[in-house]
Steps between C-alpha positions, in 0.01 A plus 500: 500500500448218753199286395192461699295191534178529308161416625294359211204697386184357346263657249566650164828589334472852634538382848807640662720228652562611857821460706547396864765634738837339439810502732366668802792406719755796537859509605586700808626794288182489289271483781669796658458691187128401482434601858671830470389605153170330403263739697640775267521338162271186506148569449247390770223361285190307645526143371242285342462121506873458407797691635616620164160627393324829650164516650255591212422826655871608551594818333841684468462891527815584294511865577468430881759234483764687303398846623470636158372425138778374268536255218502141624717213411396153601743213504345152492738253654766718650719213618793618725407861422802625304293679235234643710733639777730649235213649296346669805831655620585613138159642381337687787239644264319175477347275756578127506294197603650149511310169538682184620377191679851377579552613879885488501501701178286767658731501807803540268315781310445697827872473578576624143250793544682608819841467344371710204429785737148415611308659217145568610342455144497123523264239653494116501205291494536139616219387259426309189499799251248374235237445770597788716536785243126509385394508859743757634548758229250741323452499128763677286743537790821317361746675275740204457522139574827289523516120490871405505616127478185322618505132550481354144327181601678295223251195488219535253244387760624782729470780251170606641693601816705751315425861616505640158183361375162653369340494850760732620458738217120509569571567869745796414299659211263693723774629714733642245503861411493613122832412349614315800811282454543130552868390533590125497838311494586132508823305455322203334442494128189282537342730741589805280315336225191427734503878604500606147209258410301640796574872455494512114163327495353783727384810307505696831886494504726634218879445479699802601780388270330342188830492310716389797750236411506150671751513783699191374541675163592836659758330729626269228470200725273212529381402846560169656119431516318420165328778310166402332513500125209758464653738757396855373801690359373838591313676778746441779586776748863597578620418852294728737756743627302525825549131583778412741728226388410256786693198614222293353547652149881477537489132571274440202763669281768282643291204398487621150137649501428842383244735609182556277334847571151603387322820557131575400284800520137480620223622281168568689309518179510114502463445875132402475594165316675217702824361361462204276644169604871451431549332181187672311762695307856413402792654691627811355173581318448882529236603767 
């Protein structure tokens, strides 16, 4: 997933770091795809004081937008659209909503949607998901969330910019239906460790595969990037069969990295309490 440039946020640790538009220049073919297809698949949302954040009174009527009521899958950071386009074409019984601030990626996604047969059960939002979701969607409206290969922000001083952090979970919790599923994947062991630290510390999310083996052990191969000594041995998900093997993931494999998959189920019984700060509990401690 192409990274976005963050705009620093001020305030408490629960402030969500926002992202500004990156890479707005399009090639001729991508501009043509945008001009032809955006009116159908890109949501026209009134904008607030930044072009990636909706106006505070903006609301998305899901039933009117999709013409029905159906389970909703949200992808945060859809990149070049391989997964969301394939999923919409493959699974016509669910609606799909993708968030991406990288304009060329949205244009590429539009092209993929068209090549996938122009499924009508998918929409794209050119918005910063953590800020936009609580504004646009009603409570308990999301059945599944995907966050695949987000920018790992390797440097310690940049960890607050990682999308998988307690503020995102706080933003998602009111929107998730009972037993909604959160699926994540990364090709960096250190970020996988961070994801475990954040999710395992939050009682609102329980691992779907508590006995799941670590991917490096299951594959019998050590990745090229270092694995933290205290990386949990269990609680890992198998590779999500609904995730397309993208060119990005293939290149990571060619570089010697492996994919770390996670899947958690949301428990609304704990939704009244915000998530603890990452690090309050040790990675792998049961939720």
